[in-house]
N, C-alpha and C positions, 0 to 999 in steps of 0.2 A: 205521191208519198215521198219522203226524201230521207237516203239513208244515211244513217250516223254513220260518220268516219271514226275507223279504230287506229289509233295510235300505236307503236311499240314501247314499250317501259323505256327503253333506251331514248327514243326522243322526248316522253315525257321528262326523264330525266334531265335530260341537256337542256330541255325549256324552263323544269324547277331552278337548276342552277343558275341558268342566264338570267332570270327575276331576280336573283338575289345578289348580282354582281351589284358593286356599290356607282360605276358609274353608268348604270341605265334602268331605265325605268319599266313598269310593267306595260305601258303604252308602246314603248319601244320593242318590246318583247313579242309583244300583240302582233303590232306590224311585219317585225322580221320571219315571222313562224306561221303568219294569216290564224291567229288564233282569236277567242273572245278573250276578254278579263275574266269572266268568271268561269270560266273553263281553264286558265290558269292559276285563279286563286283557289279553285276545289282543289288542283293537282298540288298545290303547295299544303292545303292541311293533309290530305294523305301522307306527304312527306314528312311533314311535323310528329302525325301520329305517328307511322311507321317506320321512321327513319332509325329511332334508337335499336330498334331489333334488329338491325345491319351489326351493330356492334354488343348484342346478347353472345353470351357465354355459350357457345356452344358445343362445350365439353359435357362428358356426360358427369351425371352426379359425384361419380366416388373422385373422379379427378379435381372436378371443382371443389369437391371438399379438402382434399390434400392441397391444393393449391392455396385453400384458404386456413390451412395449418389445422382443420382437424382431424384426430385420431379418427378412425373407425367405430362408428356406433356414437361418435359426440358431436356430432352435425346437429345445431340447434331441430331441426325439422324431426331429426331422429330422436331427441331427447323429448323433443314434446309428443311425439308418438311414445314414447316408454312410457312417460308419468301420463299419459291417459292410458296406457295399459295398467299400471300399476295402482293409478287411483282405482277401476274395475274391480281389478282381483281385491284391495285394502275393501272396497265395501262389502263384495262377497262373503269377506271373512267375517266382516263386520256383523251382517244378517246373519250367518251361520252360526257365528258363538253365541248372539241373541237366544239364536233358537234351544243350542244346549244350557244354558243359564237357564233357562224356565224349568 
């Protein structure tokens, strides 16, 4: 039974970056690092799917809202939450008022 090779994240990153170089081909990268093209394609796919997370805003929610110019309690998410609460309260009031009118 053959044992599956384990590669470090740094090694995978280096291979993927090399594979994106304009002056090289996937086949050249395969030969240089001794890898199958399917492995490099899989790593490239993972890189494309998860790469944007590197640039995600890692600040806390309050700091993010401040940098976007929202005052406390005014971000779109907070306003949606408030609208939901008010809608529920409004429905409760309508129902209780309807009971009192009869």
